[in-house]
N, C-alpha and C positions, 0 to 999 in steps of 0.2 A: 249596864254594867258588864266589863268581862271578867269570865272567870279565869284568871292569869294562875290561881294556886294549884289548878288539877293538871297534874303530870302523870303522863304514862311511866309506870316502874320499870317498864323494858326498855325506855329510851337509852338509860347509861348503857344497858349491857348491850343494844343495837350498835351505840357508837364505838364500844370497845370492840365487838366484834368486826365492824366496818375498818377500824384502823389497824387490827392484828390479825386479819384473815390469812394472810399467807404464812404467819408464824404458826398459827393454829393449825393449818393444813399441813405443815411441814411435820410439826410435833405428831399429829394423828399419823401420817404415813410411817414415820420411825417406829412411833409405837407399835403400829399394825406389822411392820417387818419383823420387829424385836417378838413379838409375841408369836408370830409363825415360825421363826427360827427356834425359838424354845420348844414350840407344840411339837415340830419335825424331830428335834432332838430327841424328846421325851419317846415319841413313837420307836424312833430308831432303837433306843436304849432298852426300851421294853420288849422289842420283838426280837433282838438278840440275844437276851438270856433266857431262853427257854430251860426250865428245872427238871422237865420229864423227858428231855431229848437223849435218845441212844443213837449213837454211830452205827451205821449199818456195817462200817468197816473193821475188822477185827483187827486189834493191835497185834504185831508180829507176824502178819501173813504175808508174805512176799513168794512169788513164785521163782523158778530157778532161772529163767529167761531174763527177768529183770535184774535178779543177781549178779548175773554175769556181765550185764549192760554197765552195772556202777562199777564193778571191779576194774573193765575197761577204761574207765574215765582216768585222765591223768592229773596229778597234784600240781599245785602253783609251782612247786620246787622244780618241777620238768621244764625243759627248753620250749619255748614256744614253737609250735609248726609253722613252718612259713605258708603265708595265703595268698602270697603274690606270685605269678609265674617267674621263670627264669628271666634276667633282663630288666626287668621293671624295678624301678627304686620306689621307695616309699615316701612321698612327699613330707610327712608329718615325722620321719624319724631324722636324728642329727647325724 
């Protein structure tokens, strides 16, 4: 007499996996990448917000040479300084 009533409980799971193995693989990869992005974002956020950090540069300290260089800079209202030598034309101007 054959014992046809005895079946493996893992057989339906095996059939399901064999049918959808590529879908499971893609979902696993996307979930892993998403987890990695969230983890890296959390690490960057935590490392950039140090509460007990004090800057070594004091506010308002500037030397005279730097101050003179800043004063020599022109504003946007000034006429632009020509950067091409005489006799050459700018191909991008109208």
